[in-house]
N, C-alpha and C positions, 0 to 999 in steps of 0.2 A: 232144798237150797235152790234159789233162783239164779239163773245166769243172766248177766247183762248182755244185751245185743252187741255184736262186734262193732257196730258203728260208734258206740260210746267209747270204746278203746281207741279207735282211730281218731276221734275228735280230741280226746285227751292227749294223744301223742302229737297231734298237729299243734295243739295249744302249747305244749312243752317246746316243740321245735320252734315255733314263732317266738316264744319268750327267750329262748337261748339265742336265737338269731339276733333279736333286738338288743340283748345285753352285749353280745360280741360286737355288734355294729357300734353301739355307744362307746364301748371301750376303745375301739379302733379310732373313732373320731377324737376321743379325749387324749389319745396317745400321740397326737400329731403336733405337740408343742415345740418340737425341734425344727419345724419349718419357720424360718425367721426372715424378716424383712428389715433392711437397713434404712431406718428413718432418717430424714434430712435434718430434723431438729430434735433436741432432747425432750421437748414437750410432746412430741408425737410418738415417743417410745414407751414401751412397757418396762424395759430394762436398759440400764446404762452400763456399757462395757468399757474396760480399759485393757488394751493389749500390752502384755508384759513380754520382755525379751528372754526371760528365764523361766523354764517350766516349773521350777520349785517355788516361784512367786505367784503362781496361778491358782485360782479357785477351781478352774476347769481347763482341761486340755481339749481343744476342739479340732476335729477333722472336718474340713469343708468338702462336702460331696457335690457333684454336679448332677446327681440323679435324685429326683424327687421320690422315686420308689425304692431307694436304697434300703436294704433290709434293716439297717441300723437306725434309720430316721424314725423319730417318734418315740424312742425309748429313753429320752433324757439321759443319754450316755455320752454326749459330746460329739456325736455325728450330726452336723447341721447342714441343712439345705437352705440356701438363700433364695427366696422367691423374688420375682420381678415386680409383683404388685402387693400392696399391703393387705388386700383382701384375701390373698392366698395363704397368708402366714397366720400362725397362732400367736406368735410373739413378734413384737416390733422392737428392734434394738437400735441403740445409738452409741457410737464410739466417742468417748470423751478423751480429753487431752491430759487430764491429771488423775492419778490413782484415787485421790480422795473424793472425786466426783462419781466414781463408779459403784454400781451395785455388785458387779462381778468382775474379777480380773481373769483375763483370757490369754491362753497361749495357744497359737495355731501350730498344728503338726501336719506333716505329710503322710503320716502313718495312721491308718484307721484303727490299728490295734493299740495305739498309745492314748487314744481318746478316752476321756472319762473325768469324773469329778475328783479333785484333790481335796476340796472342802465341801463335803456333802451337805453341810448346813445351809449352803447357798442354793442347792438344787431346786428347792421349792419355787424360786424366782422364775425358773424356766418351765414350770409345769402349766 
């Protein structure tokens, strides 16, 4: 039985490490859809939002964080960070005045723990 040189094992381990690192990096980039920018026109937006007064009427309950590196940002779970520039955001949103103009109805909360989708069928719009 022939033994492979130890260098072969080290090269294969390094290839696996690089592959796993690339996959994790790609997943991290893809997960940043919750960084949003408020567009000035509906035509510059990816998603149109309508703010409701009652949580029960919302598709999503949103907690607005001031920290871009908040552990909940990027999980499409209702924790949003509003960016200053459109190039920093993965989604551009526009707030409409009528419910029928909206893609998603939003209720803002002061509690991070209340944030989340009420109607998960709309969640793909923020991915």
